[in-house]
DRENLUMSE-269002 format. One record per residue (C-alpha): residue in one letter; z, x, y. Coordinates in pm, whole numbers, padded with zeros to 5 digits, always signed. Each point is the difference from the previous one (the first is absolute). Layout:
BEGIN
AZXY;...
//
This chain:
BEGIN
X-04115-05329+09657;X+00072+00440-00075;X-00319+00173-00018;X-00038+00221-00270;X-00139+00346+00093;X-00206+00165-00176;X-00199+00347-00062;X-00356+00046-00069;X+00025+00325-00212;X-00184+00184-00297;X+00104-00085-00343;X+00124+00369-00054;X-00145+00112-00340;X+00124+00399-00062;X+00321+00134+00040;X+00055+00281+00242;X+00098+00337-00104;X+00359-00027+00169;X+00211-00251+00179;X-00085+00102+00368;X-00391+00035-00091;X-00194-00233+00180;X-00171-00320-00157;X-00348-00085-00032;X-00214-00242-00193;X-00224+00062-00239;X-00375+00046+00132;X-00227-00317-00053;X+00346-00219-00015;X-00031-00348+00184;X+00256-00022+00284;X+00242-00272-00151;X+00283-00228+00223;X+00351+00089-00131;X+00327-00115+00128;X+00250+00307+00038;X+00198-00104+00233;X+00302-00200-00174;X+00297+00148-00059;X+00309-00054-00199;X+00263+00042+00274;X+00329-00226-00071;X+00222+00283-00060;X+00049+00362+00047;X-00369+00048-00115;X-00324-00053+00128;X-00287+00032-00197;X-00344-00093-00028;X-00157-00230-00198;X-00390-00013-00015;X-00166-00251-00171;X-00243+00196-00206;X+00225+00209-00278;X+00202+00230+00201;X+00296-00025+00129;X+00253+00236+00228;X-00346+00156+00121;X-00046+00122+00368;X-00378-00060+00083;X+00076+00105+00372;X+00179+00280+00126;X+00252-00243+00199;X+00053-00201-00319;X+00247+00143-00256;X+00037-00095-00393;X+00333-00033-00026;X+00197+00056+00297;X+00374+00046-00024;X+00240-00076+00181;X-00229-00276+00174;X-00131+00118+00333;X+00090+00364-00045;X-00329+00098-00059;X+00091+00197-00298;X-00267-00028-00271;X+00143+00016-00390;X-00319-00101-00206;X-00359+00051+00114;X-00142-00237-00243;X+00048-00160-00323;X-00149-00280-00221;X-00112-00100-00366;X-00171+00219-00265;X-00153-00249-00259;X-00138+00215-00293;X-00127-00105-00324;X-00131+00202-00303;X-00236-00168-00284;X-00113+00218-00245;X-00322-00189-00095;X-00066-00150+00345;X-00036+00144+00364;X+00302+00140+00184;X+00106-00220+00290;X+00256+00034+00245;X+00055-00098+00351;X+00199+00239+00234;X+00160-00042+00365;X+00150+00336+00138;X-00164+00160+00268;X-00332-00253-00048;X+00016-00320-00175;X-00219-00155-00235;X+00117-00361+00083;X-00108-00246+00247;X+00187-00272+00183;X+00038-00341-00202;X-00019-00200-00335;X-00291+00021-00227;X-00232-00290-00140;X-00062-00204-00318;X-00233+00263-00094;X+00231+00302+00063;X-00160+00094+00312;X+00132+00109+00365;X+00019-00269+00237;X+00036+00185+00294;X-00156+00374-00098;X-00105+00100+00349;X+00318-00146+00182;X-00144-00287+00182;X+00238-00279-00053;X+00243-00007+00268;X+00259-00197-00230;X+00024+00272-00229;X+00283+00179+00167;X+00375+00100-00039;X+00215-00300+00051;X+00330+00024+00120;X+00284-00212+00009;X+00385+00023+00135;X+00315-00190+00050;X-00123-00166+00318;X-00267-00168-00191;X+00243-00197-00158;X+00093-00191+00322;X-00329+00095+00222;X-00274+00029-00241;X-00283+00260+00092;X-00362+00014-00029;X+00035+00196-00368;X+00304-00227-00120;X-00258-00265+00061;X-00304+00123-00120;X+00191+00150-00288;X-00296+00069-00266;X+00134-00228-00282;X-00351-00047-00161;X-00023+00411-00060;X+00374-00032-00184;X+00229+00082+00248;X+00376-00024-00077;X+00143-00375+00073;X+00376-00118+00009;X+00124-00285-00230;X-00126-00293+00275;X-00355+00181+00036;X+00076+00202+00325;X-00100+00360+00065;X+00254+00198-00198;X+00191+00248+00207;X+00186+00275-00235;X+00254+00156+00190;X-00045-00008+00394;X-00357+00092+00018;X-00286-00080-00247;X-00349+00138+00041;X-00289-00042-00244;X-00397+00049-00082;X-00221+00019-00251;X-00259+00296-00070;X-00242+00084-00317;X-00235+00270-00105;X-00269-00226-00132;X-00249+00137+00310;X-00176+00291-00205;X-00093+00131+00286;X+00378+00090+00137;X+00033+00241-00319;X-00101+00340+00180;X+00387+00125-00036;X-00076+00388-00108;X+00332-00074-00265;X-00177-00337-00109;X-00371-00066+00033;X-00014-00194-00307;X-00119-00383-00068;X+00211-00232+00152;X+00274-00179-00211;X-00013-00321+00157;X+00395-00004+00073;X+00130-00246+00270;X+00309+00109+00147;X+00244-00204+00161;X+00251+00156+00209;X+00319-00113+00138;X+00196+00183+00212;X+00387-00083+00117;X+00315+00132+00103;X+00305-00037+00168;X+00231+00086+00336;X+00304-00237-00114;X+00128+00271-00271;X+00087+00387+00106;X-00083+00137-00321;X-00347-00132+00034;X-00052+00104+00353;X-00250+00298-00090;X-00182-00187-00301;X-00311-00191+00024;X-00131-00165-00355;X-00325-00085-00129;X-00083-00229-00294;X-00409+00055-00112;X-00122-00279-00236;X-00290+00147-00159;X-00284-00188-00159;X-00238+00033-00250;X-00302-00197+00124;X-00269+00207-00192;X-00099-00141-00375;X+00079+00351-00182;X+00336+00131-00110;X+00175+00281+00203;X+00147+00203-00316;X+00163+00293+00137;X+00111-00129+00337;X+00220+00170+00272;X+00150-00114+00310;X+00073+00304+00226;X+00195+00009+00311;X-00131+00243+00216;X+00153+00164+00312;X-00049+00290+00222;X+00339+00070+00192;X+00000+00194+00288;X+00338+00093+00178;X+00017+00202+00305;X-00296+00263-00088;X-00180-00140-00307;X-00039+00338-00115;X+00356+00067-00126;X+00104-00282-00252;X+00155+00006-00296;X-00074-00244-00284;X+00233-00157-00211;X+00058-00273-00278;X+00283-00196-00139;X-00081-00190-00337;X+00314-00166-00032;X-00114-00232+00364;X-00378+00049-00098;X-00025+00136+00341;X-00220+00339+00127;X+00107+00114+00359;X-00027+00288+00244;X+00213+00183+00236;X+00003+00255+00256;X-00001+00393-00123;X+00084+00141+00350;X+00378+00037+00082;X+00088-00206+00309;X+00069+00235+00295;X+00137-00235+00227;X+00118-00392-00021;X-00010-00193-00323;X-00242+00114-00293;X-00313-00192-00082;X+00007-00296-00226;X-00120-00092-00338;X-00258-00248-00098;X-00136-00146-00309;X-00132-00256-00206;X+00190-00158-00304;X-00159-00240-00276;X+00178-00353-00057;X-00206-00177-00212;X-00277+00080-00158;X-00112-00224-00316;X-00271-00239-00140;X+00055-00345+00118;X+00230-00137-00275;X+00066+00332-00179;X+00280+00242-00045;X+00026+00276+00289;X-00077+00332-00119;X+00149+00319+00132;X-00199+00229+00269;X-00236+00197-00130;X+00004+00278+00186;X+00074+00137+00374;X-00222+00301+00095;X-00052+00201+00321;X-00272+00223+00157;X-00075+00183+00334;X-00316-00089+00233;X-00206+00328-00141;X-00021-00176-00382;X-00056-00369+00117;X-00212-00174-00296;X-00351+00032+00044;X-00121-00204-00234;X+00053-00344-00238;X+00101+00238-00292;X+00216+00207+00185;X+00231-00315+00171;X+00005-00137-00359;X+00178+00314-00140;X+00229-00039+00283;X+00078-00351-00081;X+00054+00099-00321;X+00272+00213+00072;X-00197+00339-00044;X-00124+00254+00268;X-00364-00106+00120;X-00145+00259-00225;X+00185-00184-00271;X+00286+00290-00104;X+00360-00098-00024;X+00216+00023+00280;X+00234+00268-00036;X+00349+00018+00133;X+00103+00376-00085;X-00081+00021-00422;X+00012-00402-00027;X-00255-00209+00035;X+00071-00335+00139;X-00220-00323+00209;X+00287-00026+00248;X-00050+00300+00205;X+00295+00176+00219;X+00252-00258-00151;X+00281+00214+00111;X+00263-00043+00231;X-00030+00142+00315;X+00410-00126+00151;X+00105+00246-00296;X-00299+00258-00030;X-00021-00082-00385;X-00269-00073-00202;X-00395+00019+00082;X-00056+00025+00376;X-00321+00038+00162;X+00000+00377+00101;X-00295-00001+00221;X+00030-00200+00370;X-00397-00120+00059;X-00182-00355+00103;X+00141-00193-00305;X-00175-00313-00142;X+00218-00228-00226;X-00157-00221-00300;X+00269-00238-00194;X-00199-00138-00307;X+00030-00295-00183;X-00159-00080-00332;X-00170+00009-00185;X-00076-00363-00047;X-00286-00185-00199;X-00129-00250+00241;X-00207-00330-00122;X-00203-00198+00251;X+00181-00200+00182;X+00327+00133-00053;X+00240+00111+00281;X+00216+00338+00079;X+00270-00067+00211;X+00188+00359+00200;X+00225-00005+00227;X+00110+00323+00173;X+00246+00072+00288;X-00102+00298+00306;X+00360+00120+00085;X+00121+00286+00259;X+00278+00209-00060;X+00252+00114+00296;X+00354+00041+00017;X+00259-00021+00306;X+00098+00353+00048;X-00229+00134-00258;X+00006+00401+00035;X-00279+00055-00290;X-00299-00139-00129;X+00128-00040-00328;X+00250-00214+00131;X-00232-00234+00141;X-00214-00025-00351;X+00355-00081-00156;X-00006-00292+00289;X-00389-00066-00116;X+00126-00062-00348;X+00252-00215+00095;X-00247-00190+00169;X-00231-00064-00271;X+00319-00141-00202;X+00079-00221+00313;X-00424-00109-00023;X+00049-00078-00374;X+00316-00201+00041;X-00168-00180+00325;X-00287-00097-00234;X+00225-00115-00279;X+00241-00216+00281;X-00332-00084+00200;X+00204+00052+00294;X+00275-00241-00083;X+00259+00187+00137;X-00134+00010+00323;X+00209-00066+00299;X-00082-00316+00234;X-00181+00024+00317;X+00160+00163+00262;X+00117-00301+00257;X+00143+00235+00274;X-00017+00374+00057;X+00320+00189-00156;X+00030+00375-00047;X+00244+00047-00287;X+00322+00276-00017;X-00117+00381-00056;X+00015+00071-00367;X+00142+00238-00064;X+00259+00018+00242;X+00151+00280+00061;X-00330+00192-00113;X-00026+00382-00027;X-00427+00023-00058;X-00155-00351+00107;X+00088-00347+00051;X-00195-00290+00001;X-00011-00350+00173;X-00171-00329-00100;X-00149-00202+00223;X-00107-00364+00003;X-00331-00114+00199;X-00059-00358+00034;X-00338-00139+00079;X-00075+00043+00390;X+00263+00318+00052;X-00169+00346+00068;X+00178+00331-00025;X-00121+00248+00209;X+00270+00329-00056;X+00251+00182-00181;X+00249+00183+00167;X+00344+00159-00054;X+00280+00092+00280;X+00312+00164+00017;X+00334-00136+00040;X-00092+00108+00399;X-00316-00209+00013;X-00239+00303-00030;X-00366-00062-00184;X+00052+00260-00286;X-00304-00159-00213;X-00296-00214-00007;X-00327-00111-00153;X-00184-00320+00013;X+00094-00265-00179;X-00304-00088-00293;X+00080-00319-00061;X-00355-00204+00044;X+00122-00336-00185;X+00311-00223-00060;X+00193+00105-00296;X+00283+00236-00092;X-00045+00389+00068;X+00183+00305-00076;X+00054+00269+00283;X+00152+00331-00056;X+00197+00262+00231;X+00003+00345-00149;X+00262+00133+00232;X-00291+00207+00225;X-00011-00026+00338;X-00324+00028+00196;X+00074+00355+00097;X-00044+00053-00376;X+00427+00087-00022;X+00200-00159-00237;X+00232-00219+00162;X+00405+00107-00065;X+00241-00225-00111;X+00087-00322+00196;X-00101-00381+00070;X-00372-00063+00080;X-00111-00378+00061;X-00313-00061-00162;X-00229-00249+00247;X-00298-00176-00125;X-00176-00120+00354;X-00182-00379-00045;X-00171-00254+00246;X+00310-00196-00074;X+00223+00273+00109;X+00172+00317-00168;X+00201-00008-00325;X+00252+00275-00047;X+00209+00108-00299;X+00274+00306+00006;X+00008+00272-00261;X+00159+00310-00040;X-00113+00345-00081;X+00207+00239-00200;X-00133+00360-00044;
//
């Protein structure tokens, strides 16, 4: 039986002033037991999946919220989570926020609309995680799949594996004692959230994509008349204080990219989140309501300010401006072409994609499906090219959601290194490698015709599946390799695998 690691931590209630600021519990808050050790890690991404509302959140110095490539130590997101905000003109304001702190606690609610595990005492309220290996050798999480909580099942009643890895947990905001975020601190919604995280490592177009499906239930006895679901994120690409924000209303996406030009090697990647589905169950799907961004210095400090942001305004309730025009989709220009409204000021950015408003009756359900995506193009010479790759990733994520991995390649039966593509090449070339279960890759090498080692790097391939690896023509000395024939070699515990490529200048 696999043991589940747990962390005794305080419930974090107040947002930090900036990404790098240390986190501390509010005074008088009881220490809770929360699970922060589980990660989505089936493809190139490694993402923290806590059991109480936040996502991609790094609660310890050695724990990275969203890391890419997996095993590299490169942080792209410091934290993310759900904003649930409702406004009732004749009633009390209500919200439940998960960002730097969380107003959610683990588990489901009871029949009276109260939290069943307000202090995190129930060790069964962790993030269950299953993968392809469970199909032939069921593990602990497969065998204890929380069917009674509504965990997804397949057509024959078994745990439903969506893609190649599926994680499931529940959380709710019914414990009023947890409602102490600066941007919340309002009465409880009595919202119960069922979260399913999934992804694939058998489609290269989805190798940098993680899906999250939220099923949000109104377990109260009252309506949520003007209700917004917000996807909040704090991206940190390298230096957290020099990022730029962008929006793509057509792709329903918010993203961040680095403002600093690359001085050596490849330019930094771009990262973002897109909405694939947002609808009251059995209702038409509405468009995304707004996409906003701001810096750490202007974080919301009240429910009213968070409501304004969810509505698509500044926190003070003013219109966002792009030049002389008002907008609800801030910085919806094109960094690749340099046209349209672009973010002019680097900073420690926050992103918010807002859906709704919904009119949610007691017992009603809202489905929201989002995707976290990383964009990085082999041979890119500018950050703008990686933004373009990110947009292509958003489109691939949407297609993957519609097809639900029907285009996935078969599970690799034997290791294989594909021929180079393109070949011959000038900028960069790529190789696809199939890694079956039980095969471990250790290093990627490039050698010249005389067998001299020109370039190497660790093979960041922590599990079976399909990988795309690249060489941009650079040597270990930092020079560009001349025209010639080169051998790309992948070192594994089943021997080396080699392909030949011709470089042109």
